C-alpha positions in Angstrom: 4.7 20.3 -10.0 1.6 17.5 -9.7 -2.0 17.7 -10.5 -4.5 16.7 -7.2 -7.5 14.9 -7.9 -9.3 15.2 -4.9 -12.6 12.8 -4.6 -15.5 13.4 -4.3 -15.0 17.4 -4.6 -13.5 17.2 -7.6 -14.7 14.1 -8.7 -17.0 11.6 -8.2 -15.1 8.9 -8.2 -15.4 4.5 -7.6 -13.4 3.5 -4.8 -12.8 0.0 -6.6 -10.8 0.1 -9.8 -7.3 1.4 -9.0 -4.2 0.5 -7.5 -3.8 4.2 -6.1 -6.1 5.0 -4.6 -9.7 3.4 -2.7 -10.6 0.1 -1.4 -8.7 -3.4 -3.2 -10.3 -6.6 -2.4 -7.7 -9.9 -3.3 -10.4 -12.3 -2.3 -9.6 -12.5 1.3 -11.0 -11.5 4.4 -8.6 -8.4 4.4 -9.1 -4.8 2.4 -6.6 -2.3 1.1 -7.5 0.5 2.4 -5.7 3.7 0.2 -6.8 7.6 1.1 -3.9 8.8 -0.4 -1.3 8.4 -2.9 2.2 10.1 -3.2 5.2 9.5 -1.1 7.5 11.5 1.4 10.6 9.4 0.3 12.3 8.4 -2.5 12.8 5.0 -1.8 15.9 4.0 -4.6 13.7 0.6 -5.0 10.2 1.4 -4.7 8.4 -0.9 -6.6 6.1 2.3 -7.9 8.4 5.4 -8.4 7.0 7.5 -5.8 7.5 9.8 -4.0 8.7 14.3 -4.8 11.4 12.6 -7.3 9.0 10.8 -9.6 9.9 10.4 -12.7 6.5 9.1 -14.0 3.9 9.7 -11.4 1.8 13.0 -12.6 -0.9 13.2 -10.5 -2.0 12.4 -6.5 -5.3 11.6 -5.4 -6.8 12.7 -2.0 -10.2 11.1 -0.6 -11.4 14.7 0.8 -14.6 12.9 2.6 -14.3 10.4 5.4 -18.4 9.8 4.7 -17.5 8.6 1.3 -14.5 5.9 2.2 -16.9 5.1 5.0 -19.4 4.5 2.8 -18.4 2.2 0.1 -16.0 0.1 3.2 -18.8 -0.7 5.5 -20.8 -1.5 2.0 -17.8 -4.1 1.3 -17.8 -5.1 4.8 -21.6 -6.1 4.7 -21.4 -8.3 1.4 -17.9 -10.1 2.6 -18.9 -11.2 6.0 -19.7 -9.9 9.1 -16.7 -11.1 11.3 -12.9 -11.3 10.9 -12.4 -8.3 8.6 -9.0 -6.9 8.2 -8.8 -3.6 7.5 -5.1 -2.7 5.8 -4.1 0.9 5.7 -1.3 0.8 3.4 -0.9 2.6 -0.1 1.6 3.0 -3.2 3.7 5.4 -0.7 2.7 6.8 2.8 -0.7 6.3 4.1 -0.4 8.6 7.0 0.4 11.8 4.2 -3.9 11.2 5.0 -4.9 14.7 7.3 -7.8 12.7 8.4 -5.8 9.5 9.5 -6.8 9.1 13.0 -10.5 10.2 12.3 -10.1 7.5 9.6 -9.2 4.9 12.0 -11.7 5.6 14.6 -14.2 5.3 11.6 -12.8 2.0 10.9 -12.9 0.5 14.4 -16.7 1.8 14.5 -17.4 -1.0 11.7 -19.3 -4.1 12.8 -17.0 -7.1 11.6 -13.9 -5.5 11.3 -11.6 -7.2 13.8 -7.9 -6.3 13.1 -6.8 -2.7 11.8 -2.9 -2.7 10.5 -1.1 0.2 9.5 2.2 -0.1 7.1 4.5 2.9 7.0 7.7 4.5 6.7 7.6 5.9 10.4 8.6 9.1 9.1 5.6 11.1 10.7 4.6 8.5 14.1 5.5 9.7 17.3 5.0 9.0 20.9 1.8 10.7 21.0 0.3 9.5 17.7 1.3 6.3 19.0 -1.1 6.4 21.9 -4.5 7.4 20.0 -3.8 4.9 17.5 -3.6 2.4 21.1 -6.6 3.7 22.0 -8.2 3.4 19.3 -7.4 -0.2 19.1 -4.7 -0.4 16.2 -3.5 -3.8 16.1 -0.4 -4.1 13.8 2.0 -1.3 12.7 4.5 -2.6 9.5 7.7 -0.7 10.0 9.7 -0.4 7.3 13.5 0.1 8.3 16.0 -1.1 6.0 19.2 -0.6 7.6 20.7 0.1 11.2 23.6 2.4 9.8 22.5 5.8 9.5 24.6 6.4 6.4 23.4 3.8 4.3 19.5 4.4 5.9 19.6 7.8 3.5 20.7 6.8 0.9 18.0 3.9 0.4 15.2 6.1 1.1 16.4 8.8 -1.1 16.1 11.6 1.7 19.5 12.9 3.3 17.1 14.6 6.4 16.2 10.9 7.4 16.7 10.5 11.1 17.1 6.7 11.5 17.1 7.4 15.4 14.2 9.0 15.1 13.1 6.3 13.2 14.6 3.2 16.6 12.8 5.3 19.1 9.2 5.2 17.5 10.0 1.1 16.8 10.4 0.8 20.5 7.7 2.6 21.7 5.5 0.7 19.6 7.0 -2.4 21.4 5.9 -1.5 24.7 2.7 -0.7 24.0 -0.4 -2.6 23.3 -0.2 -2.7 19.4 2.2 -5.0 17.9 5.3 -4.2 15.4 6.4 -5.9 12.5 9.8 -4.8 11.0 9.3 -4.8 7.1 13.3 -4.0 5.1 13.7 -4.5 1.6 16.9 -6.5 1.1 18.9 -5.1 -1.8 21.1 -7.8 -3.1 24.8 -6.1 -3.0 23.6 -2.8 -0.8 22.1 -4.4 2.5 23.3 -7.8 2.5 25.1 -7.7 6.4 22.1 -4.5 7.4 19.1 -7.1 6.9 21.1 -10.0 9.6 21.6 -6.8 12.1 17.9 -6.0 11.7 16.6 -9.1 12.7 18.9 -9.3 15.7 17.7 -6.1 16.6 13.9 -7.1 16.3 14.7 -9.5 18.5 15.8 -8.0 20.9 12.8 -5.0 21.0 9.9 -7.0 19.9 7.8 -9.0 22.4 7.9 -12.4 22.3 4.7 -13.6 22.3 2.8 -11.4 19.6 0.1 -12.8 17.8 2.0 -12.0 14.6 5.1 -12.6 12.6 7.9 -10.0 14.2 9.6 -9.4 11.1 8.6 -9.4 7.2 11.9 -9.6 5.1 10.7 -8.4 1.0 12.5 -9.0 -1.8 14.4 -6.6 -3.8 11.9 -6.7 -7.2 12.9 -5.1 -10.4 9.3 -3.5 -11.8 8.9 -1.6 -15.3 7.1 1.9 -13.9 9.6 0.9 -10.8 13.2 2.8 -9.9 16.5 0.4 -10.7 19.1 0.3 -8.4 22.0 1.0 -10.4 24.2 -2.4 -10.7 22.2 -4.6 -9.0 20.4 -7.3 -10.2 17.5 -9.6 -8.0 18.0 -12.3 -6.4 16.3 -15.7 -7.1 13.0 -16.6 -5.2 15.6 -20.1 -4.0 18.2 -18.0 -2.7 16.4 -16.0 -1.1 14.0 -18.1 0.8 17.6 -20.3 1.6 19.2 -17.7 3.7 15.8 -17.1 5.6 15.8 -20.8 6.2 19.3 -20.7 7.5 18.6 -17.0 10.1 15.1 -18.6 11.4 17.4 -22.0 12.2 19.7 -19.3 13.5 17.7 -17.4 15.5 14.3 -18.9 16.3 12.2 -16.7 14.9 9.8 -17.4 11.6 11.0 -15.5 8.5 9.7 -17.2 5.8 5.9 -15.9 5.9 2.3 -17.1 4.7 -1.3 -15.6 4.8 -2.4 -18.1 7.5 0.6 -16.3 9.6 -1.9 -12.7 9.8 -4.7 -14.8 10.0 -5.7 -14.3 6.9 -8.2 -16.9 4.8 -10.3 -16.5 1.5 -13.2 -14.7 1.4 -15.8 -14.5 -1.1 -14.4 -11.3 -3.6 -16.7 -8.7 -4.9 -17.9 -9.4 -8.5 -16.0 -8.7 -11.3 -17.8 -6.2 -13.2 -15.6 -6.7 -16.0 -13.9 -9.2 -18.4 -11.5 -9.2 -20.0 -11.5 -8.4 -23.3 -15.3 -7.0 -22.9 -15.7 -3.8 -24.6 -17.5 -0.5 -22.7 -18.5 2.6 -23.3 -17.0 4.9 -20.0 -16.6 8.2 -19.5 -13.4 9.7 -18.8 -13.5 12.2 -15.3 -10.3 12.6 -14.1 -6.2 12.5 -15.4 -4.3 9.3 -14.8 -1.6 8.3 -12.1 1.0 8.4 -15.3 1.7 10.6 -18.4 -0.3 9.5 -21.6 -3.8 7.9 -18.7 -6.9 8.7 -18.0 -9.1 7.3 -15.2 -12.7 6.6 -17.2 -16.4 5.4 -15.0 -18.3 2.8 -16.0 -21.1 0.9 -14.1 -20.0 2.1 -10.7 -16.0 0.9 -11.1 -12.9 3.2 -12.4 -11.0 2.0 -14.9 -7.3 3.2 -16.1 -7.2 3.9 -19.7 -3.8 3.5 -21.2 -2.2 5.8 -24.1 -5.5 8.0 -24.0 -5.5 11.7 -25.1 -9.1 12.0 -24.8 -10.7 15.5 -22.5 -12.3 15.6 -19.1 -16.1 14.4 -20.3 -15.5 12.8 -23.5 -17.1 9.0 -23.6 -15.2 7.0 -25.4 -15.5 3.1 -26.0 -12.7 1.0 -24.6 -11.7 -2.7 -24.2 -10.7 -4.2 -21.1 -7.3 -6.0 -20.7 -6.6 -6.2 -16.7 -9.3 -6.6 -14.1 -7.3 -9.2 -11.3 -8.8 -7.9 -8.1 -11.0 -5.4 -9.6 -7.9 -3.2 -10.5 -9.9 -2.4 -14.4 -6.4 -1.5 -17.1 -8.2 -0.6 -20.7 -7.3 0.9 -23.8 -9.0 3.1 -26.1 -11.6 0.7 -28.6 -12.2 3.3 -31.1 -12.9 7.1 -31.8 -13.7 9.6 -29.0 -17.2 11.3 -28.7 -18.8 14.1 -26.5 -21.7 12.3 -26.8 
């Protein structure tokens, strides 16, 4: 049974610094908003080994106070600029597991400067009623994960025998008839769903409006990560092979498949300044267990830091050395002995 950390009820955790929860700024006009971790599927290709059958993730996180989340979001939007901000609701799992999901979207829509709200989802929790509500709020786009049009293969790919592909396809078509734009996002796993990718292209062209502002397809390449799931017997295809095949399909179907940031109106925007330099020694207070075994979360200078290979206790103050700081996602390792003072 996983531990659940409620923010800020269990711990007053800063919402910048962690990959699995909070807000991520990668130096563009798009902010990734992660109000919950965890997933309701066990996709065989999951890059972070999420889901009920995860062997590596031992903690779930949830932001229980919507006001707390909104304070951080408003402050960051004010810093980045007063217009053309996109809020992308995604996660290391399924963002719609968040109990206050619709309230979150409502609140984001009220932030001055936010002009695009997008959602990445596997679609299991979507209903026609929820789509109607999201349309009324002003959700701009849904990126919907569909990896095969074969019911049995779909169940295998998502690692869930109860997965109802027919319902997902019905929801996809319902979205396409709303004011919300639809992007279908399959993961191409070589040797497993090769034929299905072309069928998904054909299906998407059939159901999605041709006058969309954004692309209708976002085909993703299966990649192997250190802590992700590895599909037995499957090797990564090269980027050359991947893009070569996308170009063939683009020419065959007259649809854009090789995507760039500009296709989603993304552009560079000043990034929240980094608080810690790589290699810097920092004194942190341990406030929560980490996402994986042998990890803890420390706090310093209003930032959250993942501390690897750490067996300190909650409340300890320890010295750490920052080993990664890209995009204000901080990872550190212990430097000296632990201290309780």
